[in-house]
C-alpha positions in Angstrom: 105.4 108.6 92.9 104.3 105.2 91.8 106.6 102.1 91.9 105.6 98.8 90.3 107.2 95.6 89.3 107.3 94.6 85.6 109.0 91.9 83.6 111.8 92.7 81.2 113.3 90.3 78.6 116.9 90.2 77.6 117.9 88.3 74.5 121.5 87.1 73.8 123.2 84.8 71.4 125.6 82.3 73.0 127.5 79.8 70.8 125.0 80.4 68.0 121.9 79.8 70.2 119.5 82.6 71.0 118.4 82.7 74.6 115.8 84.9 76.3 116.2 85.8 80.0 113.2 87.3 81.8 113.5 89.0 85.1 111.4 91.3 87.3 112.6 94.8 87.9 110.9 97.8 89.5 110.1 101.1 87.8 109.4 104.3 89.7 107.4 106.9 87.9 106.8 110.5 89.0 103.9 112.5 87.5 105.2 115.5 85.7 103.0 118.3 84.1 102.6 116.6 80.7 103.9 113.0 81.1 105.3 110.5 83.5 109.0 110.6 84.3 110.2 107.0 85.0 113.4 105.4 86.2 114.2 101.7 86.2 115.6 100.3 89.4 117.3 97.0 88.5 118.6 94.3 90.8 120.0 90.8 90.6 116.6 89.4 91.8 113.1 90.7 92.4 113.8 91.2 96.1 117.0 93.1 95.3 115.2 95.3 92.8 112.5 96.1 95.4 115.1 96.9 98.0 116.9 99.1 95.5 113.6 101.0 94.8 112.8 101.5 98.5 116.3 102.5 99.4 116.8 105.0 96.5 113.4 106.6 96.9 113.9 106.9 100.7 117.3 108.5 100.2 115.6 111.0 97.8 113.1 112.0 100.5 110.1 109.9 99.3 107.9 108.2 102.0 106.1 104.9 101.3 102.4 105.6 102.1 100.5 102.7 100.6 100.8 99.4 98.9 97.9 98.5 96.6 97.1 95.1 95.0 97.1 95.8 91.3 95.0 93.6 89.1 96.6 95.1 85.9 98.5 92.2 84.2 101.1 94.7 82.8 102.6 94.9 86.3 103.6 91.8 88.1 102.4 92.6 91.6 101.4 95.3 94.0 101.9 99.0 93.3 103.8 101.1 95.8 102.7 104.7 96.3 105.1 107.3 97.7 104.8 111.0 98.7 107.2 113.7 99.7 106.5 115.6 103.0 105.1 119.1 102.6 107.8 121.7 103.1 
């Protein structure tokens, strides 16, 4: 399982003016046989989104095993790597 931050943009029109709000959320992706299966873990802030990812994946039995500095500009920070214990 890989978790990483990325920026999403939300556009809205208020009183005839278009505004764009950007925020950082986390996406957790699990490798499947043919593709990645991803879930977005939103939060009110970047810290809340990170806590949401760590809490949800922990509750699902995933263990955080590594945090890697990611130089890929598509993601806004480190990549979090998780594993499930062998049964």
